[in-house]
N, C-alpha and C positions, 0 to 999 in steps of 0.2 A: 878429248874427244868433248863436241860439242855440248851434249848436254851434263857433262859433270863442271862448264863453264856457266853457262845457264843455272843451274844449283847455287852457283859461289855466287852469282849476282844475284840472283833471288833472296840471298842472304841479306845481303846490303842493303836492294830496295825494301826490304821488309822494314824498316822503320820509316823510309818517308811515307809509305801505307800507311803505316800506323799514327803518323804526325804529319800531317799535310800541314803545308805552310801558307797561307795566304798572304799576298803581297799587302802589304799598308798602302790606302787610297793614293797617296801623292805620290807611290813609289816608296823603297830602300833610301836612296840617295837622301834624299828630304827627311824621313823618318829618321836616318843616323843623324844627320845635321843638325836637326833640330833637336834631338835629346841630347845632343853633345854640346846644345849653345855657339855653333858654327856657323860663323856667317856666310851666305853667297860672296863675300868678297873674300873672307878668308879659306873657304874651299877653290877658289879660285885661284887665288896666293898660290897652294900646295902644290895644283896642279899646273902651273904655269900658264892659265889662260883667264879669261874677262870673267868676270859676273855674268856677263849677260850667255856666256859660254854655258853657266851653269844650271840657270832658268832653263835653257835649253834644254841640257841634259836632264835634266829633271823630268821635265815635258815629254820628252824623248822616249824615258822608262818608264811613266805612267801609261805612255799607250803603247807600249810596247817597239817601240821602233829604236832602242838603243842599241848599241852593239856589245858584244861580251866585250872587247878590248876596253870599249870606253866602261864597261861597269866594273871590269879588273882594277883599272886604273883610281876611276873615284872609290872603290873598296880601298885601297891601297893607301890613297891620301887620307879617309878615313880611319884608319888603322885597324882595317878590317879584311878577311880574304873572302873572296867568291866561290860559293858554292854552286855548284850549275847540275843540275840534274834532271834526267830524263825518268818520268817513273810509268811504266808502264798500267793500266786498266787492270790488265787480269796477268795474271802469273804467266810468267814468258813460255814454259811446259803447253800450256793450254794457248796459246799464241800461237808454238811452233806446230803444235795438232790439228789444229784447227786447221793451218796453209798446209800442213801435208796430207789431210784426209781429201782437202780439197782439190789437190794435184793429183792423189789417187784417185779420185772422181775422174777428173777430165783425161786421164788414163786408160780405166776402164771403161770409160761411157760407148766406146765401139764395141767392145764384147758385148756388153748389155743390150745395144741395139740391133748386134747382131743375133743376139740369141731370144730376141721379143721377137723380132721377125721369121725366127725359126717358130716361134711360139714353146718356146722354152721358160717358163718364166722360175726366175732364178733368186735368189734372195743374195746379194755379193757385198750385204754388209760388214762379214768377217773376212773378204779378200781385202778390203777397202781400209779398214783396220791393220791388218797385215802388212798392206802396202805402204800406209801413210806411216806407222812404224819403220819399217825399210827409209823412207826419203827422208823423215825427220831430220837424224844430221849429215845429210848429203848435201853438196852447193849443188845451186840450181831451185832451190825449192820456192824462192820467192820469184823466179821469173816467168 
């Protein structure tokens, strides 16, 4: 069930939310290279590239234009591993239920409109929540 998968992932994400890590101003590659006392020429040699390529790679990382593949290669050459994490701003269950409620409102709006035309005032919040819970683990929620 998707909700079980969300719960498991949420546990893993908790440590990332608790300890957000900001990148160094010039990027991780340069920060690690400097901390290790490794020159651009030495890192270039380890990667089989030129020193100017290392400078470009460090600029690309700092600007956000570096690829994951390049980061992974640089990490290995620096004796590191690359950790790549997407951390949702809010809990996954909250994101899913918000989307499920939006979808439920879309589906129930024609009913609400018809009832309004017939002067039938109806509170649909309970129906929206009930439908949202049914939609939460179904395919097509995000379309």
